[in-house]
C-alpha positions in Angstrom: -23.3 -240.1 64.8 -20.2 -239.5 66.9 -21.5 -241.7 69.7 -22.1 -244.5 67.3 -18.6 -244.3 66.0 -17.3 -244.3 69.6 -19.3 -247.4 70.3 -18.1 -249.1 67.2 -14.5 -248.3 68.2 -14.9 -249.5 71.7 -16.7 -252.6 70.6 -19.8 -252.5 72.7 -23.4 -251.2 72.6 -25.2 -249.2 75.1 -27.3 -251.4 77.4 -30.9 -250.4 78.3 -31.3 -248.2 81.3 -33.3 -250.7 83.4 -31.5 -253.9 82.2 -29.3 -255.5 84.8 -26.5 -257.9 84.0 -27.0 -261.4 85.3 -24.2 -262.6 87.6 -22.1 -265.4 86.1 -22.7 -268.8 87.6 -20.3 -269.8 90.3 -17.8 -272.4 89.4 -17.8 -275.7 91.4 -15.4 -275.9 94.2 -12.3 -278.0 93.2 -11.1 -280.9 95.3 -7.8 -280.6 97.2 -6.0 -282.8 94.7 -7.3 -281.0 91.7 -6.5 -277.7 93.4 -2.9 -278.7 93.8 -2.8 -279.9 90.3 -4.3 -276.7 88.9 -1.9 -274.6 91.0 1.0 -276.6 89.6 -0.2 -276.2 86.1 -0.8 -272.4 86.6 2.8 -272.0 87.9 4.2 -273.9 84.9 2.0 -272.0 82.5 3.0 -268.7 84.0 6.7 -269.6 83.7 6.3 -270.7 80.1 4.2 -267.6 79.3 6.8 -265.4 80.9 9.4 -266.8 78.6 7.6 -265.8 75.5 5.8 -262.7 76.9 7.6 -260.6 79.5 5.8 -259.3 82.5 6.0 -255.7 81.3 4.0 -256.6 78.3 0.9 -257.1 80.4 1.0 -253.4 81.2 0.8 -252.4 77.5 -2.9 -253.2 77.4 -4.8 -250.1 78.6 -7.3 -250.2 81.3 -10.8 -250.5 79.9 -12.6 -247.1 80.2 -15.5 -246.7 82.6 -18.9 -245.1 81.7 -17.9 -241.6 83.1 -14.9 -241.4 80.9 -17.0 -242.5 77.9 -19.6 -239.9 78.6 -16.9 -237.2 78.9 -15.5 -238.3 75.6 -18.9 -238.3 74.0 -19.6 -234.8 75.3 -16.2 -233.7 74.1 -16.9 -235.1 70.6 -20.3 -233.5 70.6 -18.7 -230.1 71.4 -16.1 -230.6 68.7 -18.8 -231.5 66.2 -20.8 -228.4 67.2 -17.8 -226.3 66.8 -17.0 -227.8 63.4 -20.6 -227.2 62.3 -20.3 -223.6 63.4 -16.9 -223.2 61.8 -17.9 -224.8 58.5 -20.1 -221.9 57.3 -17.4 -219.5 58.4 -14.9 -221.5 56.4 -17.2 -221.6 53.4 -17.8 -217.8 53.8 -14.1 -217.2 54.1 -13.5 -219.3 51.0 -16.1 -217.4 49.1 -14.6 -214.2 50.4 -11.2 -215.2 49.1 -12.7 -215.9 45.7 -14.6 -212.6 45.7 -11.3 -210.8 46.7 -9.5 -212.4 43.8 -12.3 -211.3 41.4 -12.2 -207.8 42.9 -8.4 -207.7 42.6 -8.7 -208.7 39.0 -11.3 -206.1 38.4 -9.2 -203.5 40.2 -6.2 -204.4 38.0 -8.3 -204.1 34.9 -9.6 -200.7 36.0 -6.1 -199.5 36.9 -5.0 -200.5 33.4 -7.9 -198.6 31.8 -7.1 -195.6 34.0 -3.4 -195.8 32.9 -4.4 -195.9 29.3 -6.9 -193.0 29.8 -4.2 -191.0 31.6 -1.8 -191.5 28.8 -4.4 -190.5 26.3 -5.2 -187.4 28.3 -1.5 -186.5 28.4 -1.4 -186.9 24.6 -4.5 -184.7 24.1 -3.0 -182.1 26.4 0.2 -182.0 24.4 -1.8 -181.8 21.2 -3.9 -179.0 22.7 -0.8 -177.1 23.7 0.7 -177.5 20.2 -2.6 -176.2 18.6 -2.7 -173.3 21.1 0.9 -172.4 20.2 0.1 -172.6 16.4 -3.0 -170.5 17.0 -1.0 -167.8 18.8 1.6 -167.8 16.0 -1.2 -167.6 13.4 -2.8 -164.8 15.3 0.5 -162.8 15.4 1.0 -163.5 11.7 -2.6 -162.4 10.9 -2.2 -159.3 12.9 1.0 -158.4 11.1 -0.6 -159.0 7.8 -3.6 -156.9 8.8 -1.4 -154.0 9.8 0.6 -154.4 6.6 -2.7 -154.4 4.6 -3.9 -151.3 6.4 -0.6 -149.5 5.7 -0.8 -150.6 2.0 -4.4 -149.3 1.8 -3.3 -146.0 3.3 -0.4 -145.7 0.9 -2.7 -146.5 -2.0 -5.3 -144.0 -0.8 -2.6 -141.3 -0.6 -1.3 -142.2 -4.1 -4.9 -142.0 -5.4 -5.4 -138.6 -3.8 -2.1 -137.4 -5.2 -3.2 -138.7 -8.7 -6.5 -137.0 -8.4 -4.8 -133.8 -7.4 -2.3 -134.1 -10.2 -5.1 -134.8 -12.7 -7.1 -131.8 -11.5 -4.0 -129.6 -11.7 -3.2 -130.9 -15.2 -6.8 -130.2 -16.3 -6.6 -126.7 -15.0 -3.3 -126.1 -16.7 -4.7 -127.3 -20.0 -7.7 -125.1 -19.7 -5.5 -122.2 -18.9 -3.2 -122.9 -21.8 -6.2 -123.2 -24.1 -7.5 -119.9 -22.8 -4.1 -118.2 -23.3 -3.8 -119.7 -26.8 -7.3 -118.4 -27.7 -6.6 -114.9 -26.5 -3.3 -114.8 -28.4 -5.0 -115.7 -31.7 -7.6 -113.2 -31.1 -5.0 -110.5 -30.5 -3.1 -111.6 -33.6 -6.3 -111.4 -35.6 -7.0 -107.9 -34.2 -3.5 -106.8 -35.1 -4.0 -108.2 -38.6 -7.2 -106.3 -39.0 -5.6 -103.1 -37.7 -2.6 -103.6 -40.0 -4.9 -104.2 -43.0 -6.9 -101.1 -42.3 -3.8 -99.0 -41.9 -2.5 -100.3 -45.2 -5.8 -99.6 -46.9 -5.8 -96.0 -45.5 -2.2 -95.5 -46.7 -3.1 -96.8 -50.2 -6.1 -94.5 -50.3 -4.0 -91.6 -49.2 -1.4 -92.4 -51.9 -4.0 -92.6 -54.6 -5.6 -89.3 -53.6 -2.2 -87.5 -53.6 -1.5 -88.7 -57.2 -4.9 -87.6 -58.2 -4.3 -84.1 -56.9 -1.0 -83.8 -58.7 -2.6 -84.5 -62.0 
């Protein structure tokens, strides 16, 4: 492909290996008069040509390259083409790698954002957990104080109940003792009344008997 382009640029095609170029036909020898005329015409033409085109302009046209230079140029172009064919997959791979890197960077950015949100959520949960732990400790202290107060109240109530029981028992015993004392006093009074009645009866009998004796 490169060789064809070079041939198109240079304007010639490769000749067959065994083909030989035929030599051009020799021009006829000019006569002396025609030779003088042609020399005179060439001199005039060169003078007129030098007026319009300076002598240095003839050096602008490059020397036509030979076959060796063309072969070196073709080999150089082949090497460059081979290098380009080798570098093309690398370039494609590099381009794909850049695209993959961009995708990975985007994914990493998204993951970092998620991690940041998760970290903030964890910090909030830790603060909430600490607050609940503090409230639980306060509730525990309060419950312990209430429990101790309840135990003290129960002890006080038990002591009061025991005291009331003791007072009730003592009052019952006192009432029983008072009833017993009251019963014994009435019995004594009744005995005294009976003794007094008997003594009065005896006295009356004695008085009646004394009167009977006097008569």
